[in-house]
N, C-alpha and C positions, 0 to 999 in steps of 0.2 A: 428579449428582456430589456426593460427600460432601466437606466441607471438613475436612481433618485437618492439624493443625499440631503434631502430637506428635513429629515427627522433623525433622531438618534438611533431608532430601531433600523431604519434603512441604511444608515451609515455603518452600523455594526455588521449588517449583511454584506455590504460591499467590502468592508474590511476583511471579512471571512473569505470572500472570493479572491481578494488580492493575496492573502496569506496562502491560499490553496493554489495560487497561480492558475486560476480557472480560465479556460480558453474563451469562455463567453465574454470576457472583458475585451477581447480583441475584435469580436464580431458584432458587438452592440452598437447601434447607431447613436452617435453623440450629437446633440442638438447645437445649433448656433448660439454664440454668446456675444452680446453687443461689443463691438470693437475688436474682439479677439478671434472670433471664429464666425465665418460667414457661410459655412457649408454644413449640411447634415452628412456626417461621414463616420466610418468606423476607424478605430485605431489601426486595425489591420491595413486598411487602405492608405492611411497616412504613412505608416511605417514602410509600406511597399514603395510609395512614391519617393520618399527620401532615400531609401536603399538603392533604388534604380538610378537616381541622380548621382549618388556617391559612386556607384559601380562604374559609371561612365568614365570617371577619372581614375579609378583604381584598376580596371580589368586588364589594361595593357602594360602594367608595370610589373617588373620582376620583384619577387619577395625581398631581395636584398636592397631594393631601392626605397623601401619604406623605412623611415626612421623609427627608432624605439620610442613608443608613445607611452608616456606616463599619464594615465587617464584617470582623473579624479572625478568621482560621481557621488552625489548624495542628495537628499532633500534640499530645497532652497533654504538659504539663511543658515549655513553651517560653517561659515568662514572660508568658503571656497574662493572668493575674490581675493582675499588677503593671501591665500596660498598661491593663486595665480601671479600676484605681484612678486611673491617670494621667488618662485621659479624664474620669473622674468628677470629678477635682479641677479640671478646667477649667470645670465647671458643666454639662457635657453629660450627659444621661441615659446611663448605661452599663449594659448588660444582660449578665448572667452566664449564658451558654449556655442560653438559653430553649428552643432547638430540641432540644438533646440531652435536656433535661428532658422534653420531650414524647415523644421517642423512647423514653426509659426507661419512661415510663408505658405506652406501647404494648407494650413488651416483656413486661409483666406483665398485659396485658389491662385496664388501668385506663382509665376514661373520660378522654379528653383535654381539656385546657383550652387554648384557643388563646393564643398570645402576642398581647397587645393593644398594638399600636404606636400611639404618640401621634400626634395630628394635627400636620402641618407648621406649622399656624398657631400651635400652642402650643410645639412643639419642632422648629425647622427642621433641626437636626442631632442624630443619635443615634449611639451606638457600641454594638456588640454583639460579644462574642467567643464562638466555638465551638471546642471541642477535639475531636479525633478519638481514639477509644480511651477507656479502656484495658481494661475488664473483660470485654466480650463482643465477638464478631466483628462483630455488627451495628453497634455504635458505633465500631468500628475501620474500618469500610467505608463508613459513611454519608456523604452529600454534603449538608451543611446549606445550601449556597448553592442547590443544585437544589431543595430544599424551598421556599425563598423564591420563586424564580422561577416554578416550576410552580404555586405557590399564587396568583401574581398580583402579587408585588411588582414595581414597574416597574424594568426594568433600568437606566434612566438615573438612578435614585435610589439606586444601589448602587455602592460602591467596595470591592473586596476588598483587605484587608491580609493578604498571605500570610506566615504566620509559620513560622520554623524555628529550630533550635538545634543546636549541634554534637552529632553523634549519640551519642558515648560519654557525654557529660555528661547528655543527656536520658535515655538508657537507665539510667544510674546513678541518676537521680532517680526513675524509674519503680520500679526494684527496691528502693530504700530506702524510698520513701514509700508504695508501694501493696502491699507484700508481705503485709500483713495481710488483703488482700482476694482475692488470687489467687496461685497458685504461680509460682515464678520462670520456669519453662519457658513457661507461658501468657503471662506479661507480656512475655517476649522475643518470642514469636511475634506477639502483638498489637501490640507496638511496631513491628515491621517492617511489618506490614500498615498501621498507622496512618500511619507516615511516608510510605509510598508512596501511600496514599489522599489525603494532603494535596496531593500533586502533581496528582492527578486533579481536585481542586477548583479549583486555579489554571488548569488546562487547560480545564475546563468554563467558567470565568469568561471566558476569552479567546474561546471559541467563542460565547458568548452576548453578546459585546460589552461586558462589564463591565470597567471599568478595574481593573488589578491593580498594587499596589505591594508589592514583596517587602521584608520587614522581619525581619532575622535577629537573634536575641537578643543576639549578641555585639556589636552596635553600641551596646548600653547601657553598654559600657565608657566611652563618651563620651556620657553620657546627655543632657545639655542640648543639645549641638550636634546629635545624631542626632534627637532628638525635634523640634527646631526644623525640621530639613530634612524630616522626615516630615510635619509639619503644613503646610509649604509645598507639598509634593507633593500633599497631599490638598485643597489649596485652602482651608484653614482657618487660615492663619497668624495671623489676628486672634484666634483662641482660645488661642494659645500664650502662656504665661507661664512664667518660670523657676521661680516658686514652685510651679506645678503639678507640676514635676519634682522639686524639691529639698525642699519643705516640706509634708509630709503631716500634720503634727501642729501644733496650736496649743500655745503654752506651757502646760505643766502636763498636757497630754494624754498618756495612756499608750498609746492606740491611734490608728492613722491615721484621719483623717476621710474616710470613703468613703461618705458619706450618699447620693451620687448613683449608687452602684452598686446595681443592682436584682437581687436573687437570686430564683431560682425556689424553689418548694416541692419538696423531694425526700425520698425515703425515707431512713430512718436509716442504711441500709447504705452510703450514699454519703458519710456524714459521717466522714471519715477524720481521726483525731487528727493535729495538726501538719502537715496537708497543705500549708498556706500559711504562709510566714514573714511575721510582722508586721514592717514596716519603716517608717521615717520619710520615705523618699524613693524615687524610681524609680532603681534602680541595678543594676549587674551583680553577680550572685552566682555566684562560682566554685564548681563542683561537682567534688569529688574523684572520680576514676574508677578508682582502684587496685583497687577491689573487683571490677571486671569481669575475667572470665577471657579468655584469648586466644581460646578457642573462641567466646565471645560476640562479641568484637570481629571475628572472622573472619566471623561471620554477617552483620554490618552491611556488610561489604565485598562478600561474595558475593551478597547479596540486593539490592544496589543502593541501600541507605540512604545510604551515604557519597557515592555519585554524585549522589543527589538533593540532598544538602546542598551539594555543590560547585556544583551548578546554582543553588541558592538564594543562595549567596554571590555568584556572578557577577551574578545578577539584582539583588541588593540593592545591590551596588557601582554598577551601572548606574542603578537607579531613584533612589537617593539621591545620585547623582553624587559619589561619594566619590573623593578623589584617591588617588594611589598610596601616599603615606606613611600616610595615615589607614587605608586598606584593609589595608596590611601590619600596622599596629599592631592592628587589630581582629581580623583573621582569620589572621594568621601563615601557617603552611605550607599551610593550606587554600586561600589565595589563589592560590598557584603552580599548584595542580592544578584550580582551578575551571574549569568549562566556559566 
C-alpha cells in the first residue's frame, strides 16, 4: 500500500486506517522528504531502530532505578513546550522530545544516541514531552510511549499525560508557524494524522496498564487551579507552587528561567524562527482561526479530528474532576457535544 495524502479522499482513507489502528501503517514504505528524510523506510523499521538503541541503556538497570516519568504526549502545537517549562520550574528535570529527536536521526540514517535517563536515586521524578508530527508521516504516526515500553521502561514507573487542543486553533498554529518548512496541504494532512495518532497513544497506554490523565490546553485559561489539580492527580502535589505557574522570570530577566528543560541536539532544519513564544508565566494563548478556510474546517470534522477532541474534553473533565460551571467556562460549546 502507498500512503497518499494529496487529496481529501485519500486523506479520509488514511484517517480511517489510523482510527482502526491498522497494522498496514507500520509496514508501508515511506518515501524520502527533502531535508527531513533521506531513506525509503517503514515506520516499523524506524521504531525498531529507536527501540533497540534505547534498550541498550535500559536493559541492565533494575526497575527501581528508573525515575517516575510523567510523560506528556499529543499532536504538535498543543502547549506542550509551556508545560515543559512549567515542570522545569518546579525543579524537576524536564526533557524536550528526546524520542522524536532519535526518530529524526533515524530518518536520515544518522547513528542514534540513546536518551540517558537519570537514576531514581538522583531524580525520583522526571517529566518529558513528545509531540506527534508535523513534517513527515513517520513522525505523524509514531508512538513514543511504545518505544519506551518495548525498550524496557517499567510500566509502573510511567504516567501518560494525554494532551490535546481545540482543533481549529491547533491547525491554525501549524499553518502559521510551520509553513516555512512544508506546504499547506502537507501540513493539513499530517495534522489530521497526528491528531488521530495521539488517540492511539492513549489507547496503547490503557492496554499496557499505564495510568492516563487527559489534560487539554484550554484548561490553562484557569492556569493555577488547573495545574494544582493536575499535580494532585499525578500524585506530586508537594511539587506544586504557584510561582512555578506565574513567575518564570526573576526581576530584571528578559527571558524565562527554564534551566531544567533539557533540549536534544537537532539538525538546523528543525530550528524554526519564532516557533515558541517567550512568556513570563504559564497561561492560555488564544489563537485566531479566521485564516482557515471552510474546506479545511470541513476536513477536521469529516476525518474525525473534532470527534477526537470532544472525547479529550470529556476525559479531561472527568480526570480533573471539573465542575459544570468551570467546564462550561473552559470548553464552551465543545462541552455540550463532548462524548
